[in-house]
N, C-alpha and C positions, 0 to 999 in steps of 0.2 A: 690497611683499611680498618682492621680490628683495633689497632692502636689509636686511630683517630676516633673511633666510636667510644673507646674507653676513656680517652682524654676529654671528650665532650661531656658536659653535665647534662643529666636528664632534664628535659623541659616538660612541665606538667601540661597535660592536654586541657584545652579550655572547655571542652564539652563534658569532662568528668567532674564529679562532685568532690569537694574537699572532705578531709577527715573531720569528724565531729570534735568539738572542743573538749578538753579534759573534764572529767566528772568531778564536781566538788567533793570535799572530804565527807560532808554530812549526808550525801546522797546515797541511795541504795545501789549495790553492785548490779550490773546488767551484762548480758551476753554481748561479745564483740561482733559488730556487723561486718560482713565480708563485702568489700567494695568490688565493683566490676572490673576496675583497672588499677594498675599499680601506680602509686604516687609516692612522693617523698614524705607525705604526712603519715601514710600507713605502712612505711617500710619496716617498722619494728613495732612490736606490741608494747603495751604499757610496762614500764620498768617495775621491778618488784618493790622498788622503794617508794612508788607513788602511793599516796595515802588512800587513793580510791580503789586500788586493786586488792582483792581478798587473797590471802595466801592459801595455796592448795597443800594437801598433805604430802604430795610427791615432791614439792619444791624443796623440802628439807633434806631429801635423800640424794639430790643431784647437785652437781657442781655448777658454778656459773658458766663454765665453758660448754657443758652439755646443754644448759639452758639457751646459751647464745646460738649453738648449732641447731637446736630444735627451732628456735625462732627463725633462723635463716632458711631452714627447710620449709617452714610454713610460708614464709614470704616468697620463696622460689616457686612453691606450688601455686600460690595465688597469682604470681606474675605469669606463670605458664598458662594457667586457666584464663587469665585476662587476654594473653596473646591469642589463645585458641578462640576465645569469643570474638576477638578483633578479626581473625582470619575468616571465621564463619560469617561475621557481619559484612566483610568486604566481598566474600563470595556471593552472599545473598544480594548485596547491592549491585555487583556486576551482572548477576542473573536478571535482576529486575531491570537494570539499564539495557541489557540486550533485548529483553522482551519489549520494553518500551520503545526501543529503537525500531524493532521489527514492526510493532503496531503503528508507529509513526510513518514508517515506509509504506505500509499497507494503506493507511489513511491518505497519505500523499498521493499514492498511485490511484486510489479510488477517486480522490478529489480531482486529479488531473483528467481521469477518464470522464467523470461527470461534466467537468468544465469543457472538455473537447466535444462531448455529445451536445451540450447546450449551445456551444459556439457554432457547431455545424448546423443545428436546427435553426438558430437565429440567422445564420448566414444564408441558408437555403430559403428561409421565409423572406428575408430582405431581398434576395435575388428575384424570387417569384413576384413580390410586390412591385419591385422596380420594373420587371418585365411587363407585368399587367399595366402599370401606370404608363410606361413608355409606349406600349401597344395602343392604349387608349388615346394618348396624345398623338401618336402617329395616325390612327384612324380618324381622329377629329381633324387633324391638319389636312389629311387627304380629302376628307369630305369638304372642308372649307375651301381647299384649292379647287376641287371639282366644281363647287358652287360658284366660286369667283370666275372660273373659266367659262362656266355655262352662262353666268350673267354678262360677262364681257362679250361672249359670242352673240347672245341675244341682242345686247345693245348695238353691237357692230352690224348685225343683220338689220335691226330696226332703223339705225341711222342710214345705212345704205338704201333701204327701202324709201325712207323719207327723202333722201337726196335725189334718188332716181325719180320719185314722184314730183318733187319740186322742179327738177330739171325738165321733166315732161310737160308739166303745167306751164312752165315759163316758155318752152319752145312752142307749145300750142297757143299761148297768148300772143307771142310774137307773130306766129304764122297767121292767126286770126286777125291781128291788127294790120298786118301787111295786106291780107286779102281784103279787109274792109276798106283800107285806104285805096287799094286798087279799084274796088267797086265804086267808090265815091266819084271817081273820075270818068265813069262810063255813063253816057247819056242814053236814054231810051233802052234801058237794060231789059225791059220786059218784052221788047220786040226782037231781041237777039236770041239766037239758039245757044244751046249750052256750050258748044265748042267755040263759037265766036265770043261768048262772054268770058270764057277762060283765056282765050287769046288776048282780049283787051286787058283783062286783069293782069296777066303776065307781062304785057307790054308796059302798063303803068308801074308795076313793081320794079321792072328794069330801069325805067326812067327815074324813079325815086332813088334807087340804089346809086345810079350814076350821079344824080344831083348831090346825094349825101357824100359820096366820095370826093366830088369836086369841091364842095363847100366845107369839108372836114367835120360834118355832123355825124355823131355816132348813131348806129342802128340799134341801140339798146333802149332801156327805159327812158324815153325822152320826157322832159318836163312839159313841153308844149303839148305832146300827144296825150299825156296823162291829164293835163288841165282841160283839154278839149273833151275827152271822154267823161271826165268828172262833171264838167259843166253840162254836157248833154244829159247825163244821168240825173243831175240835180234838177234840171228843167223838167224832165219827165216825171220825177217823183213829186215835184211841186205842183205840176199840172194835175196829177192824180189826187193829191191832197186837196187842192182848191176845188176840184170837181166834186169830191166827196163832201167838202164843207158847203158848197153851193147846194148840193142835193139836200143835206140836212137842214140848211137854212130855208130852203123852199118848203120842205115838209113842215117845219116849225111855223113858218109864216102862214101856211094854209090852215093849220089847226088853230092858230091865233085868230085868223079871220072868222072862224066858226064860233068863237066865243061870243056870248051876249054883250059883255062889257068890253068896249074897245077904248084904249087910251091913245089920243092922237100923237102925243110925244113919242111914245114907244113905237107906234106905227111909223112915224117919221124917221126915227132912228133906224128901225129895221129896214125901211125903204132905202135910206142912204147906205146902210151897210150892204143891202142887196145890190144896189147899183155899183157900189165900190167893188164888191166881189165879182160882179159881172165884168167890170172893166179890167180887173186883175186877170180874170180868166181869159178875156180877149187879148190882153197884152201877152200873156204866156203863150197863147195859141199863135199869135203873130211872131213871137220870138222863135217858136219851134219851126214855123214855116220859113223864117229867114235863115235859121241855121241849116235847114235842109237845102235851101237854095244856095247858100254859100258853100256847103259841102259838095254840092252837085256840079260845081265848075270843073270842067275837064281841061286837059292840056292839049287837046287835039284841034289845032286850028284857031281856037279862041284867043290864045295868048300871042301877042305880036312880038314877044321877045325872040331873038334868034336862037337862044339856047333851048327853047321849048321845054322849060323846067316847070315842074308841078309846084304850085304856090299853096302854102298853108296859111290860112287867115284866122286871126283871133278876133272873135266878136266881142266888142266892148259891152260891159254890163249897162243896163238901163236903170233909170230911176224907178223905184217901186210905186210911188204915188202919183206919177205924171200921167194923166189920162190922154192917150194919143190914139188916133185912128190908123187904119191901114194906109191911107194916103199920106199922112204925116210921116209914118214910119218909112214909107218908100222915099219921101222927100229928104228925110234926115239920114238915110242909109249912106255909109261912106262910099265914095266912088272907087272905081277900079284903080285909078292912079294913086289914091290914098292908100289903098291896100297894098299895092306894089311898093310904095315908098316905105310903109311899115315893114314889109317883108325884107326889103333891102337893108333897112336899119337893123333888124333882128339878125339877118345873115351876117352883116358886117360885125355886129357885136359878138356873135358866136365865133366868127373867124378870128377876131382880136383875142378873145378868151383862149381859143385853141392855140394861137400863136404864142401868147404869154405862157400857157401851160407847157408848150413844147420847148420854149426858151428856158423856163425853169427846170424842166426835165433834162435838157441838154447841159445846163450848168451843174445839176446834181450828178449827171453821168460823168462830166469832166472832172468834178471833184473826186468822184469815186475812182476814176482812172488814175488821177494824180496820187490818191492815197494808195491804190494798188501798186503803182509804179514805185512809190517810196518804200512800201513794204517789200516789194520785190528786190529793190536795191539793198535794203537792210538785210534781207534774207541772204542775198548773194554775198554781201560783205561778211555776214556771220559765217556762211558756209566756207568762204575763203579763209577766214581766220581759223576755223576748225580744221580745214585741210592743211594749212601751214603748221598748226599745232600738231596734227597727226604726223606730218612729215618730219617735224623736229623730233617728236617722240620716237618715230621709227628709226631715225638716224642715230639718236642717242642709244636706243636699244641695240642697233646694229654694232655701234662702236663698243658698247659694253660686251656684246657677245664676242666680237673679235678679240677684245682684250682678254676676256675670260678664256677663249679658245687658245690664244697664244700662251697664256699662263698655264693652262692645262697641258699643252704640248710640251712646254718647258719642264713642267713637273714630271710628265711621263718620260721625257728624255733623261732627266736627272735620275729618275728611278731605274731606268734601264742601265744607265752608266753605273749606278751604284750596284745593281745586280751583277753586271759584268765584272766590275772591280772585285766584288765579293767572290764571284766564281773563279776569277783568276787567282785571287789570294788563296782560296781553298785548294785550287789545283796546284798552286805553288807549294802550299803546305803539305799536300799529299805527296807531291814529288820529292820534297825534302825528306818527308818521313820515309818514303820508299828508299831513297838513297841512303838514309841513315841506317834503316833496317838492313839494306843490302850490304853496306860496308861492315856492319856489325855481325851479321848472321850468315849471309849467303857467301858462296865461293866466288872466285874471280870469273869463271865461265858463266855462271848464272848472272852475275852483274853485267857482263858484256851482252848477254842475251836480252836482259831487261832494258839496257840502254838502247839496243837496236830496235826493240819494240817501241820504246818511247820516241825514238827518232821517226820511225814509220808513222806512228799516230800523229805526231806533230806535222809531218808532211801532208798527211791526209786532211788534217784540219785546215792547213794553209790552202791546199787545193780546193777544199769545199768552201 
């Protein structure tokens, strides 16, 4: 190692300064500067022959060898001082590095602790904010669900109430209509007692029900009954309106007669209007009387039909501007045969419509049955295909399981045979080893005893 160090040439340090250039001859002599490190440039002092070095008095009394030795000693001292300074610098650097490393570790630990603290604070704050927000959302959703349920319950209760009220009103209307229709067929109702009147009404309602069942007329909202009720209501309202107008016209005419200036044309027009209004009122009164008479026909003995059916008559509308008297109305009133003919035509038309409706309904039902039958056949075929597919899958799985079971049995048998073979081989090897040991080591008597024991064990194995 020392030989390698001596063979290598000294490399100048890049951080150290170089030796100053030689001083010119004309310059003044100055003191030599001691460098901090040893370099090749300051390995020796200026030679005595250099023109810039001043000769000292002791130089003349020493030999060149002593001067060289003195120079070498000074160089050695400077090199030792330089190495000492280098060691001190390295020690100081290592001390500073250790202190810096410790400070960095402390700073890193403090930073990690502060980061963990802030992370925990932020995480806890985020969790609390999330919990508050989720709780707010949950409460709002719960209130919304409760409000929706309450609204649905209120709507359901209200709809049930309206439905029950409508059904009650409908039943009451139907009942009232039936009772009114039963009352129309009762003559001299004011002379009957309450029980007799109820009996007559019930009898008429039963007759009407039987007639409707026989003719196929529904007992619901009938257009004919609605038209009759509407016509009667319109007649009543028109009579009230015309009576009110007649009263107003009479009052106006009276006050016009009291005026000093009278105009004949206006009076004539008012008189014509008055007479026309009176005629219209008379016509309306006659129509009401006629409607009452037609509604008052009963079915007890007055009808020559063998079925004793109650007849519903539609009164034809009159012309508004035709002035007729009560005698002419009675003369132009349709006869009983005409009314029966109209009723038969209407009943026949209703029966034909019901027949057509029933035929169409039967056709629709037949089509539905055919579609259901086809769907049932398709479903059965699909089920049969699925069943066959399941059977095939089960059969294939069973075959696969059988094949795997046989293969597993074969593998198990092969393993058992292999184990038996290995056991026999090991027993044979043990027996051979025992024989070899017995022939080599044991005596003849011992060998005979062992052979007898082996024979006995073999016999026991065979017996077992």
